[in-house]
N, C-alpha and C positions, 0 to 999 in steps of 0.2 A: 330898728330891727324888723325885718319883713315878717308878715303873718301870712300863713297859708290856710285854707279851709279844706278840711278832709271829712270823711264820714266812716261810720261803721254800721253794722246791721244788728238791731236788737230783735227780740222774739217776744210777742205776746200770744195769747191764745187765739187771736185773730190772724196771726201770720207775722211776717217780718216787717219791720219798719226801720227807716234810716235815721241815724243820730248823727247830726252834723256837730263839728267841733272846730274851733280856731286853734291853730298850732303855731306857737312862737318859739324862737330859738333854734338850737341844733337838735334835729331828730335823734342824733347819736349821743346826745349828752348823757352823762352818767347819773344825773338828777333830774327828776320830774316832778312839777308841781301842778296839781289840777285845781281849777278854780270853778266853783259851781255857784250859779246864780239863784236869785229868789224866785218866788211863786209865779209871777207874771213877767219875769225879766228874761234876759237872754245873755249869751256868751260875750257880747260886745261891751257889756258893763265893765269888764275887766281890762279893756285895752290899755289904759294908762299903767295899772299895776303890772300887767303882763309884759308891757314894753320894758318897764324898769327892771324886771327880773330876767329878761331873755338872755342877757349876756353871761349869766351865771348858771342857767339851768333851762331845761325845756319846760315851757308852760302850755298847758292844754286846757282850753276853756270849752266845755260842751254847751250846746243848746239842749237842755233837758227836753225829752219827747214832748210834742205839743207846743214848743216854743221855738222862737227864732226860725232858723232855717230846717229844723228837724220836722219829721213827718207828724202828722196828727194820728192819733189812735182812732181806730174804728169804734171800739167799745170804750165809752167814756169812763166806765167803772174801773178801767185799767190805769187811769191817772191816779196811782197810789204808790206808796213806798215799795212794795214788793217789786214792781215793775222798774221804778227808779233804781233801786238797788241792783237788780239784774242788769240793766243797762249800763250803769257805771262799772260794774265788774267786768263786763265786756270791754269797755273803754280802757280800764286799767290794764287788762291783759293785752290790749292792742299796743299801747304806748310804752309798756315796760318789757315787751317781748325780747328786746335786745340786751336786758339787763339781768344780772344774777338774781335769783328769787328773793334773796334777802335784801336787795337793794331798796325796794319799797317805794313809796311816794309820799309827797307832802300834800295836804288838802287844805284849801281855802274855801270856805262855804258861807254865803250870805243867806240868812233865813232858811228857805227850804233847802238850799245847798248845804247850809250848816247841819241841818237834821240828817240829811243823807250821809254827810261826813261822820257825824256822831254815831249813827247806827252802823256804818262800815268799821269805825274804829273800835267799836264795842265787841266785834266778833273775835273768836279765837283765831290766831294766826293772821290777823289783819295785816294787809300790806301798808297801811298808813303809819308813817314814822312821826310826823308832826302835824298838828291839826290847829287850824285857825277857824274859829266860830264866830261869825259877824252877826250879832245882835239876835241871837236865838238861844234857847236853853231848854233844859229838861222839864220845865213847867211853863206851859203855854196858857195865858189867861183867857178866860171866856170873853172878856171885853174886847180883847185885841182880835179874836176869831170873829166877833160880831162886826167889828169895823171892817176887816177884810172882805167878809161876805157881802158887805154893801156895795163893793165895786168890782170884785173879781167876776169875770164872765159876762160882763154887761155889753161888751162888743159895740162901742160907740163908733159912729162914722163922722169923719171930718172932711169938710169941703176943701180946706187948704191946709198946707203944712203948718202955717202959723196957728191955725185953729187946733191942730194936733199937739203943737208944742205948748200952748197954753194948757191943754188938758194934762201933758205930762208933768209940767211944772206944778200943777195943782195937786194931782195924786201922789206925786213923788216929793212934795215939799219937805217932808220929814228927812230927806237925804241930806239936808243942810244946805249951806250957801255954796253954790256952784257958779261957775262963769257962764257967760251966755254961750261960749263955745262948747262947753261941757253939756248944757242943757240941749244944744243943738245936736250934739253927738248922740245923747241918749234918745232924743226924738227920732233921728234918722233911723236908728236900729231898732225902734220900737214899734214902727208902723210899716204898713205895706200898701200898695194901691189896691183898690177894689174895682169891680166891674163898672161902677158908675164913673170912674176916673177920679174919685176922692180917695180917701185913706181910711184904713181901720188898723187895730192893733195886731201885732205879729204874734198872736198866740190863739190856740183854739179855745173858744169860749167854754167848751166842754170840760176844761179843767176844773170848772166850778162844781160839776155834778157831784163827784165824790167828796169834794171839799165841803159842799153844803150838807152832807150826810153825817159830818163829824157831830158828836154829841155836844150840845150847847153847855158845856161845863169846862172847868179848867182841865187840861190834858197833862198828866204826869208821866214822864219818861225818866225818872230818876234811876231805875234799875239799869237802864242802858248807860247812863252817865257814870254810874259806880263801877261799870265793867271796863271802862277805858283805863288803860295803863300807859298811855303815851303822853309826851308833853303837849299841852294845849294853851293856846292864847285865846281868850275871850275878849272881843270887842263889843262895847255897849254904847248906843247912842244915849247920852245923859238924859234925853227926854222921851225914851223909848217906852211905848206901852206894851211891847211884845216881851222883852226881856226886862223884868222888873228888878229893881235894886236888890231886893232880899234874895231873889233867885240867883243873880249874878254873884253876890256875896257868898251864898252857899256853894256855888261852883268852885269857889276857891278853897273850900274847907273839906270837900268830899270828892270821892272818885280820883281823877287825875290831879286835883287840886291845882286848877288852872291859874294862870296869871290873867289878871283882869285890868283892861284899859278902858276908861270911859272917854268918850269923845263929847266935848262940850258943844252945845248949840245944834245937836242933831237928834232926831227921833229914830224911827225905824226905816232905814238902816244906814249906818255910814256908807257913803258911795265908794270909798276906797279910791278917790280921784285926787284928793288933796295930798300935797307933798308930806305933811306930817302924819297922815294916816298910812301912806305907803311906807314911810320910814319905819313905823312901828311894825309892820309885817315884815320888812327886810331884817330888822334887828332880831326878830323871834326865829325866823327861819334860817338866817345865814350866820349868826353869831354862835360860836362854839358848836357848829353842827358838822 
């Protein structure tokens, strides 16, 4: 199934910015699934999942502003949830313009993308019908925040593609066991050439500025979780330090009372590239829907 790349305009206090997204399937389809990536990742993480769903629905995978092919923000303080929510609301309006208002969308979100989905789903009259949250929850541990702070925004340079791939394999090792082709795919779409002819990462190091301002303590978002009244699937890497076992279990008991699936041999976060992981998402989104 072919993929096209399109864009919309978002607005911050510094002006307009372009938000790029990958578009899979029939643009006139009556069902839309939005897949949103993690903190330093990009839309191409979802290629295998999107391709597998594109015969059944339209799949839209945005590059959240500051990542992938989307613009970088002038004021780095705007890399925060109010901006992300506003941008994604614009995207939803664009890709559902041909549908009846009650049609809604399904949302698959990894880490940062999962938090955005959770925040959108908690709002009155939310357009989200079903929500898949990949390895994130309403309690974010301080230890995990400290780990992420150690690498995000460092902007390393690589002399060769092979050097870049070694880096991606190292920082993304918690994704689990991937094939050589999958690691190459992630690397190809995680880097760009720089002025020296080498490579650097395809995101704005400035995304770390507001991230670094987070309080160094556990972050609780339980009131948001309790406000969600839509079906939710939670995926957890069995070795994850970001979605702890107790938090995941609590997510099944309160709020939307999510269905929980743990992925063995994976930390933060399941890459949604393995057939068995894709099958779990399919079963939740397309069975009795």
